C-alpha positions as CSV (number, residue, x, y, z in Angstrom):
1,M,0.0,0.0,0.0
2,S,1.4,3.4,-1.0
3,I,0.9,6.6,0.8
4,F,-0.6,9.3,-1.4
5,W,-0.3,12.2,1.0
6,T,3.4,12.7,1.3
7,K,4.9,15.8,3.0
8,D,5.6,17.3,-0.4
9,K,2.0,16.7,-1.6
10,I,0.6,18.2,1.6
11,E,2.7,21.4,1.0
12,I,1.4,21.5,-2.6
13,L,-2.1,21.1,-1.3
14,K,-1.5,24.0,1.2
15,S,-0.3,26.3,-1.6
16,Y,-3.3,25.4,-3.8
17,L,-5.7,26.2,-0.8
18,Q,-3.9,29.5,-0.1
19,S,-4.3,30.5,-3.7
20,G,-8.0,30.1,-3.4
21,M,-8.5,26.9,-5.5
22,N,-11.5,24.8,-4.8
23,F,-11.4,21.1,-4.0
24,K,-12.5,20.0,-7.4
25,N,-9.7,21.8,-9.2
26,I,-7.2,20.7,-6.7
27,A,-8.3,17.1,-7.2
28,I,-7.9,17.4,-11.0
29,K,-4.4,18.9,-10.7
30,M,-3.3,16.3,-8.1
31,N,-4.9,13.4,-10.0
32,S,-7.0,12.6,-7.0
33,S,-10.7,12.8,-6.0
34,Y,-12.7,15.6,-4.5
35,D,-13.4,13.5,-1.4
36,A,-9.7,12.6,-1.0
37,V,-8.8,16.3,-1.0
38,G,-11.5,17.2,1.4
39,N,-10.5,14.4,3.8
40,A,-6.8,15.4,3.6
41,V,-7.7,19.0,4.5
42,K,-9.6,17.7,7.6
43,R,-7.0,15.0,8.5
44,Y,-4.0,17.3,8.3
45,G,-5.7,20.3,9.8
46,L,-5.4,22.4,6.6
47,G,-8.7,24.3,7.0
48,A,-6.8,27.4,8.2
49,F,-5.1,27.6,4.8
50,K,-8.5,28.1,3.0
51,P,-9.0,31.8,2.4
52,V,-12.3,33.3,3.8
53,R,-14.5,34.3,0.9
54,P,-15.6,37.9,0.9
55,T,-19.3,37.0,0.8
56,T,-18.9,35.1,4.0
57,E,-17.1,38.0,5.7
58,K,-19.9,40.3,4.7
59,I,-22.5,38.0,6.2
60,F,-20.6,37.9,9.5
61,Q,-20.1,41.7,9.5
62,N,-23.8,42.4,8.8
63,T,-25.2,39.8,11.3
64,N,-26.0,41.0,14.7
65,L,-25.3,38.0,16.9
66,E,-27.1,39.5,19.8
67,E,-30.4,39.1,17.8
68,L,-29.7,35.4,17.4
69,N,-30.4,34.4,21.0
70,D,-32.7,31.6,22.2
71,K,-34.8,33.7,24.7
72,N,-38.0,33.4,22.8
73,F,-37.1,30.3,20.7
74,E,-40.0,28.1,21.9
75,E,-42.5,30.9,21.5
76,L,-41.3,31.7,18.0
77,K,-41.3,28.1,17.0
78,E,-45.0,27.8,18.0
79,Q,-45.8,30.9,16.0
80,A,-44.1,29.6,13.0
81,K,-46.0,26.3,12.9
82,L,-48.7,26.1,10.2
83,Q,-52.2,26.1,11.5
84,W,-54.4,23.6,9.5
85,D,-58.1,24.4,9.6
């Protein structure tokens, strides 16, 4: 059994992630599968090398986390239920 993810390939994977490439394109370049790339990112803790997309940053900047509390969760859940007559 051969080991696919050598230290050199992990460094290449890091550089691809830092450049903003997605898993599909990385898999094609590395002659691997999408799942293998995703699993390697998890297994070797490479998630920090993926750049944050600007749209995600905007969502976090525009979201008031104080509004997302669970104080009235049960009440709001009941109000959201459809009433069948």
